[in-house]
Rosetta silent file (secondary structure, phi, psi, omega in degrees, C-alpha in Angstrom):
SEQUENCE: MLHASTQQLIRKLYELTSGGNLAWIEGPQGSARLETEGYVVEIAAAPPALRLLRADGRELETATSDILAAVNWPNGDGTYATRVTEMAHRAQRIARGAEEAVSTILSSLSAPPTKPAAEPAAAFGQTTSFAETERAEGSAQPPLKPSQPDMLAHGISARSVQGVEQSTSASFERFAQVSPTPPPRPPVSGSNVYKPWN
SCORE:     score description
SCORE:     0.000 S_00000001
   1 L     0.000  133.123  179.614  -25.853  -64.650    4.617 S_00000001
   2 L   -87.397  116.486 -175.942  -27.849  -61.885    6.323 S_00000001
   3 L   -63.341  149.049 -177.675  -29.912  -60.107    3.677 S_00000001
   4 H   -60.405  -39.393  179.793  -29.500  -56.311    3.383 S_00000001
   5 H   -69.127  -32.062  176.863  -33.208  -55.661    4.065 S_00000001
   6 H   -70.363  -37.720  175.582  -33.018  -57.861    7.177 S_00000001
   7 H   -60.304  -43.852  179.109  -29.980  -55.880    8.338 S_00000001
   8 H   -63.185  -41.068  178.090  -31.977  -52.683    7.876 S_00000001
   9 H   -61.535  -44.089 -178.662  -34.899  -54.188    9.830 S_00000001
  10 H   -64.555  -42.098  179.366  -32.599  -55.179   12.707 S_00000001
  11 H   -61.738  -42.351  179.675  -31.033  -51.699   12.852 S_00000001
  12 H   -67.085  -43.419  177.528  -34.484  -50.071   12.968 S_00000001
  13 H   -60.921  -41.698 -179.898  -35.738  -52.503   15.621 S_00000001
  14 H   -62.127  -45.872 -179.748  -32.590  -51.879   17.678 S_00000001
  15 H   -61.685  -47.073 -177.654  -33.037  -48.090   17.475 S_00000001
  16 H   -71.385  -34.591  178.307  -36.738  -48.170   18.442 S_00000001
  17 H   -68.890  -39.936  178.227  -36.214  -50.744   21.209 S_00000001
  18 H   -60.854  -34.341  178.199  -33.379  -48.666   22.703 S_00000001
  19 L   -83.937   -2.123  179.978  -35.774  -45.716   22.858 S_00000001
  20 L    71.424   28.826 -174.323  -38.507  -47.863   24.478 S_00000001
  21 L  -100.133    5.851 -179.204  -40.870  -47.224   21.570 S_00000001
  22 L  -118.662  142.580 -177.112  -41.922  -50.799   20.774 S_00000001
  23 L   -93.235   74.896  177.372  -44.528  -52.904   22.586 S_00000001
  24 L   -70.347  146.005  174.505  -42.638  -56.175   22.970 S_00000001
  25 E  -124.568  162.055 -179.059  -44.478  -59.088   24.598 S_00000001
  26 E   -70.897  137.511  177.464  -43.142  -62.275   26.136 S_00000001
  27 L  -113.579 -174.400 -179.259  -42.600  -65.152   23.733 S_00000001
  28 H   -72.329  147.449  174.346  -41.797  -68.843   24.182 S_00000001
  29 H    53.409   45.012  174.733  -38.565  -69.957   25.908 S_00000001
  30 H    77.655   10.696  178.095  -37.456  -66.493   27.032 S_00000001
  31 L   -86.150  171.722  175.722  -37.888  -64.822   23.658 S_00000001
  32 E  -124.503  143.715 -176.380  -39.611  -61.512   22.988 S_00000001
  33 E  -124.730  144.278  175.486  -42.223  -60.932   20.276 S_00000001
  34 E  -126.149  118.669 -179.873  -43.382  -57.872   18.405 S_00000001
  35 E  -102.962  120.844 -178.626  -46.671  -58.136   16.515 S_00000001
  36 E  -154.097  137.114  174.831  -47.154  -55.520   13.812 S_00000001
  37 L    53.557   34.188  178.950  -48.942  -55.194   10.465 S_00000001
  38 L    81.508    9.558  178.657  -49.961  -58.859   10.418 S_00000001
  39 E  -126.514  163.069  179.263  -46.404  -60.094   11.031 S_00000001
  40 E  -129.555  130.934  171.826  -44.441  -61.199   14.100 S_00000001
  41 E  -106.553  128.733 -179.725  -40.780  -60.528   14.864 S_00000001
  42 E  -122.486  127.585  179.019  -39.317  -62.883   17.450 S_00000001
  43 E  -126.922  151.021  178.385  -35.886  -62.318   18.988 S_00000001
  44 E  -134.392  154.957 -176.923  -33.849  -64.264   21.534 S_00000001
  45 L   -96.426  -38.397 -175.131  -30.690  -63.387   23.471 S_00000001
  46 L  -135.153  106.697   -8.402  -29.004  -66.741   24.103 S_00000001
  47 L   -73.580  156.108 -179.669  -28.159  -67.777   21.514 S_00000001
  48 L   -63.663  132.663 -179.579  -28.912  -64.577   19.575 S_00000001
  49 E  -157.730  154.826  176.625  -31.537  -65.179   16.910 S_00000001
  50 E  -137.448  133.571  175.694  -34.238  -63.373   14.953 S_00000001
  51 E  -127.220  141.601  175.806  -37.276  -64.891   13.260 S_00000001
  52 E  -113.922  122.036 -174.668  -39.813  -63.227   10.992 S_00000001
  53 E  -124.744  156.479  168.679  -43.230  -64.932   11.011 S_00000001
  54 E   -82.074  166.937 -178.666  -46.637  -64.401    9.491 S_00000001
  55 L   -61.755  -28.485  179.808  -49.576  -63.914   11.850 S_00000001
  56 L   -81.538    0.949  176.646  -50.623  -67.544   11.260 S_00000001
  57 L    98.554   -5.659 -179.720  -47.203  -68.729   12.544 S_00000001
  58 L   -70.530  129.920 -178.212  -45.572  -69.561    9.220 S_00000001
  59 E   -77.552  128.494  179.422  -41.841  -68.761    9.330 S_00000001
  60 E  -101.187  -36.216  179.743  -40.676  -66.351    6.605 S_00000001
  61 E  -157.386  147.320  177.138  -37.033  -65.846    7.598 S_00000001
  62 E  -133.587  133.814  174.256  -34.611  -66.919   10.329 S_00000001
  63 E  -118.502  105.520 -178.457  -31.296  -65.341   11.292 S_00000001
  64 L   -80.759  174.234 -178.246  -29.352  -67.697   13.563 S_00000001
  65 H   -61.665  -36.843  179.386  -26.425  -66.726   15.793 S_00000001
  66 H   -63.669  -44.483 -179.386  -23.885  -67.897   13.138 S_00000001
  67 H   -65.979  -43.657 -179.108  -25.455  -65.711   10.440 S_00000001
  68 H   -66.141  -38.412 -178.604  -25.742  -62.705   12.786 S_00000001
  69 H   -72.749  -19.418 -177.901  -22.128  -63.058   14.036 S_00000001
  70 L   -79.177  -12.326 -176.886  -20.769  -63.164   10.464 S_00000001
  71 L  -116.581  127.564  179.103  -21.859  -59.557    9.701 S_00000001
  72 E   -75.855  143.550  173.290  -20.292  -56.514   11.384 S_00000001
  73 L   -68.652  145.741  179.622  -22.499  -53.769   12.782 S_00000001
  74 H   -51.730  145.559 -178.017  -22.056  -50.453   10.906 S_00000001
  75 H    69.626   16.525  174.203  -19.017  -48.434   12.084 S_00000001
  76 H    65.705   24.654 -178.152  -17.341  -51.667   13.294 S_00000001
  77 L   -96.150   74.317 -178.972  -19.074  -51.628   16.700 S_00000001
  78 L    81.009 -160.936  179.762  -19.489  -55.394   17.215 S_00000001
  79 E  -120.879  176.667  176.475  -21.645  -57.660   15.060 S_00000001
  80 H   -65.549  -29.636  177.112  -25.340  -58.078   14.429 S_00000001
  81 H   -63.114  -41.372  178.899  -25.260  -60.943   16.960 S_00000001
  82 H   -60.952  -46.171 -177.302  -24.021  -58.495   19.620 S_00000001
  83 H   -70.959  -35.979  177.829  -26.809  -56.003   18.861 S_00000001
  84 H   -66.488  -37.407  177.138  -29.557  -58.652   18.677 S_00000001
  85 H   -62.582  -47.485  178.215  -28.443  -59.932   22.121 S_00000001
  86 H   -60.803  -45.465 -178.623  -28.610  -56.387   23.578 S_00000001
  87 H   -63.972  -40.035 -179.397  -31.961  -55.738   21.889 S_00000001
  88 H   -64.782  -40.718  177.359  -33.407  -59.056   23.119 S_00000001
  89 H   -62.160  -44.907  179.606  -32.442  -58.290   26.732 S_00000001
  90 H   -65.640  -41.886 -179.829  -34.085  -54.853   26.512 S_00000001
  91 H   -63.281  -37.622  178.382  -37.162  -56.290   24.753 S_00000001
  92 H   -66.266  -38.146  176.298  -37.570  -58.925   27.502 S_00000001
  93 H   -63.267  -41.400  178.458  -37.484  -56.188   30.176 S_00000001
  94 H   -65.331  -43.769 -178.268  -40.167  -54.279   28.270 S_00000001
  95 H   -63.445  -37.937 -179.933  -42.253  -57.445   27.807 S_00000001
  96 H   -77.859  -14.789 -178.989  -42.108  -58.311   31.531 S_00000001
  97 L    92.525    5.278 -178.096  -43.054  -54.737   32.510 S_00000001
  98 H   -66.119  -39.819 -179.381  -39.744  -54.029   34.268 S_00000001
  99 H   -62.481  -44.064 -179.769  -39.042  -50.898   32.208 S_00000001
 100 H   -65.644  -40.133  179.725  -42.469  -49.406   33.005 S_00000001
 101 H   -63.109  -45.384  179.924  -42.102  -50.262   36.708 S_00000001
 102 H   -63.088  -42.494  179.689  -38.672  -48.603   36.938 S_00000001
 103 H   -62.107  -43.141  179.924  -39.944  -45.520   35.089 S_00000001
 104 H   -64.939  -42.715 -179.305  -42.961  -45.209   37.414 S_00000001
 105 H   -65.832  -44.248  178.782  -40.833  -45.606   40.546 S_00000001
 106 H   -61.468  -39.344  178.937  -38.273  -43.064   39.352 S_00000001
 107 H   -63.338  -42.290 -179.646  -41.068  -40.610   38.564 S_00000001
 108 H   -70.011  -31.517  179.246  -42.556  -40.978   42.046 S_00000001
 109 H   -73.788  -26.564 -179.755  -39.137  -40.573   43.677 S_00000001
 110 H   -84.394  -12.384  177.817  -38.453  -37.356   41.797 S_00000001
 111 L   -71.765  150.148  178.760  -41.777  -35.820   42.915 S_00000001
 112 L   -63.303  144.922 -179.626  -41.585  -33.500   45.956 S_00000001
 113 L   -64.488  144.647  178.686  -42.273  -35.275   49.257 S_00000001
 114 L   -95.681  141.940  178.036  -45.780  -34.932   50.577 S_00000001
 115 L   -80.086  146.679  176.662  -46.414  -33.796   54.133 S_00000001
 116 L   -63.143  144.693 -178.181  -48.516  -36.072   56.331 S_00000001
 117 L   -65.100  137.207  177.713  -52.133  -34.961   56.510 S_00000001
 118 L   -71.048  150.294  178.975  -52.997  -32.890   59.576 S_00000001
 119 L   -68.263  128.113 -177.959  -55.477  -34.368   62.025 S_00000001
 120 L   -68.212  151.854  176.762  -58.910  -32.952   61.190 S_00000001
 121 L   -66.182  154.866 -178.526  -60.748  -30.832   63.755 S_00000001
 122 L   -63.369  138.109  177.774  -63.467  -32.568   65.713 S_00000001
 123 L   -86.883  165.599  179.669  -66.799  -32.694   63.970 S_00000001
 124 L   -56.151  132.146  177.200  -70.103  -31.855   65.620 S_00000001
 125 L    94.248   -5.203 -179.095  -71.066  -34.524   68.127 S_00000001
 126 L  -101.890    4.517 -178.726  -67.511  -35.779   68.740 S_00000001
 127 L  -118.333  161.794  179.035  -66.725  -33.511   71.705 S_00000001
 128 L   -78.855  133.536 -178.967  -67.885  -33.417   75.306 S_00000001
 129 L   -76.422  157.592  178.858  -70.613  -30.824   75.929 S_00000001
 130 H   -66.719  -29.273  179.197  -70.195  -28.122   78.534 S_00000001
 131 H   -63.233  -41.186  179.116  -73.312  -29.405   80.332 S_00000001
 132 H   -67.558  -34.947  179.324  -71.602  -32.764   80.932 S_00000001
 133 H   -65.478  -40.682  179.673  -68.475  -30.960   82.149 S_00000001
 134 H   -66.368  -37.936  179.724  -70.524  -28.956   84.697 S_00000001
 135 H   -65.783  -30.293 -177.763  -72.227  -32.110   86.002 S_00000001
 136 L   -82.897    0.097 -179.402  -68.830  -33.708   86.565 S_00000001
 137 L   -60.286  142.172 -179.789  -67.713  -30.737   88.732 S_00000001
 138 L    90.796  -19.819  175.470  -66.515  -31.772   92.149 S_00000001
 139 L  -120.062  159.791 -178.788  -65.421  -35.170   90.917 S_00000001
 140 L   -63.872  128.514 -179.535  -62.392  -36.062   88.848 S_00000001
 141 L   -77.916  134.394 -179.708  -63.183  -35.502   85.192 S_00000001
 142 L   -65.888  148.108 -179.945  -62.475  -38.582   83.063 S_00000001
 143 L   -66.247  156.536  179.323  -59.600  -38.163   80.576 S_00000001
 144 L   -65.209  140.925  175.622  -60.473  -37.487   76.964 S_00000001
 145 L   -77.180  159.945  179.547  -60.959  -40.544   74.824 S_00000001
 146 L   -55.575  -28.861 -178.685  -58.778  -40.903   71.687 S_00000001
 147 L   -83.775   -3.605 -179.266  -61.791  -39.883   69.563 S_00000001
 148 L  -112.455   93.291 -177.925  -62.240  -36.705   71.639 S_00000001
 149 L   -69.909  159.291  177.918  -59.426  -34.275   70.734 S_00000001
 150 L   -63.882  121.374 -174.303  -58.363  -31.452   73.025 S_00000001
 151 H   -66.924  -34.103 -179.130  -60.769  -28.580   72.209 S_00000001
 152 H   -69.687  -35.764  179.682  -58.215  -25.845   72.951 S_00000001
 153 H   -66.906  -29.195 -177.529  -55.640  -27.401   70.616 S_00000001
 154 H  -100.507   -1.888  176.291  -58.152  -27.407   67.782 S_00000001
 155 L    67.381   38.866 -179.334  -59.693  -23.998   68.480 S_00000001
 156 L   -85.982  130.520 -179.774  -63.253  -25.231   68.847 S_00000001
 157 L   -86.087  164.789  178.070  -65.623  -22.574   70.136 S_00000001
 158 H   -63.372  -30.139 -178.099  -68.429  -23.109   72.629 S_00000001
 159 H   -63.418  -35.640 -175.998  -70.876  -22.368   69.857 S_00000001
 160 H   -76.095  -11.741 -178.777  -69.784  -25.408   67.837 S_00000001
 161 H  -118.864   10.745  179.956  -70.424  -27.806   70.726 S_00000001
 162 L   -68.369  144.992  176.884  -73.650  -26.428   72.213 S_00000001
 163 L  -133.140  168.810  178.970  -76.449  -28.880   72.620 S_00000001
 164 L   -88.316  124.805  178.571  -80.084  -28.747   73.689 S_00000001
 165 L   -93.210  148.847 -179.978  -80.537  -29.600   77.355 S_00000001
 166 L   -74.715  135.896  177.835  -83.651  -31.326   78.623 S_00000001
 167 L  -106.758  150.969  179.095  -85.956  -29.099   80.675 S_00000001
 168 L  -124.788  172.404  177.866  -88.178  -30.212   83.513 S_00000001
 169 H   -64.419  -29.089  177.899  -91.066  -28.617   85.384 S_00000001
 170 H   -65.289  -33.846  178.405  -88.596  -27.785   88.188 S_00000001
 171 H   -64.414  -41.276  179.765  -86.613  -25.689   85.711 S_00000001
 172 H   -67.579  -39.442  179.144  -89.698  -23.617   84.878 S_00000001
 173 H   -64.037  -42.125  179.555  -90.550  -23.129   88.558 S_00000001
 174 H   -63.055  -40.185  178.776  -87.012  -21.990   89.318 S_00000001
 175 H   -64.593  -40.922 -178.776  -87.154  -19.510   86.420 S_00000001
 176 H   -66.203  -34.897 -179.993  -90.518  -18.152   87.599 S_00000001
 177 H   -73.091  -36.538 -175.973  -89.152  -17.571   91.128 S_00000001
 178 H   -78.519  -35.360 -174.033  -85.996  -15.814   89.968 S_00000001
 179 L  -109.371   91.759  175.171  -87.580  -13.632   87.287 S_00000001
 180 L   -70.966  157.355 -179.486  -90.545  -11.581   88.568 S_00000001
 181 L   -70.757  124.709 -178.790  -92.665   -9.925   85.936 S_00000001
 182 L   -71.846  151.883  178.731  -91.326   -6.406   85.339 S_00000001
 183 L   -67.829  149.259  179.758  -93.754   -3.494   85.642 S_00000001
 184 L   -67.777  146.205  179.617  -95.070   -2.179   82.340 S_00000001
 185 L   -92.435  145.810  177.173  -93.294    0.864   80.919 S_00000001
 186 L   -73.538  148.084  179.043  -95.190    3.947   79.919 S_00000001
 187 L   -64.926  140.555 -178.825  -95.187    4.663   76.173 S_00000001
 188 L   -93.818  132.848  178.713  -92.521    7.092   75.085 S_00000001
 189 L  -145.089  170.139  177.611  -93.592   10.006   72.961 S_00000001
 190 L   111.543 -170.781 -174.340  -92.404   13.429   72.046 S_00000001
 191 L   -79.334  -14.323 -179.600  -89.507   14.911   70.143 S_00000001
 192 L   -83.216   -2.180 -179.463  -86.876   12.811   71.971 S_00000001
 193 L   -79.924  126.817  177.690  -88.043    9.534   70.383 S_00000001
 194 L   -74.701  127.921  178.642  -85.619    8.274   67.736 S_00000001
 195 L  -125.140  107.710 -174.744  -87.363    7.583   64.468 S_00000001
 196 L   -66.737  -19.533 -177.682  -85.058    5.985   61.869 S_00000001
 197 L   -85.637   -5.379  178.824  -87.439    6.799   59.040 S_00000001
 198 L   -84.336    0.000    0.000  -87.192   10.587   59.588 S_00000001
């Protein structure tokens, strides 16, 4: 005979397990266990069974498949054996982590799709300088390497790729020949001189 308080316990366990509110863990031989308040509830699906144990493993009560099948579920919807079998299957899914995995996957599938990240613009030092381009004039310019993106496609200005060129004594001589020293200008005075402080 299935005791009335045990029937009430099974109904409550069934309700909470259906809602996914109990932390079932895997037990021996395909059973599922719930540890709470110093006690352990162990349920199995085939054959349907429920055991109530103390934390030290001592068995307090057992409801076998015959006992569970002899009592109808409230409102005539099967028997307690039927509900313990359903509850045990759900508890085993929770214990194995299948319920959490399905929930996580469904959540990620319902999220809006993410667009692929755009290729970042070239950073300083990753592009060919204009000085190197000028030196290659007259000969075929080598194609851009995969790490050197097309500067026009990325909108890189000349300012972002300028580098310091090495100077030689010939450079100074050439500058001195091209740029003669300008004659000194006479100082400007009089009422036509702009004075911002006036």
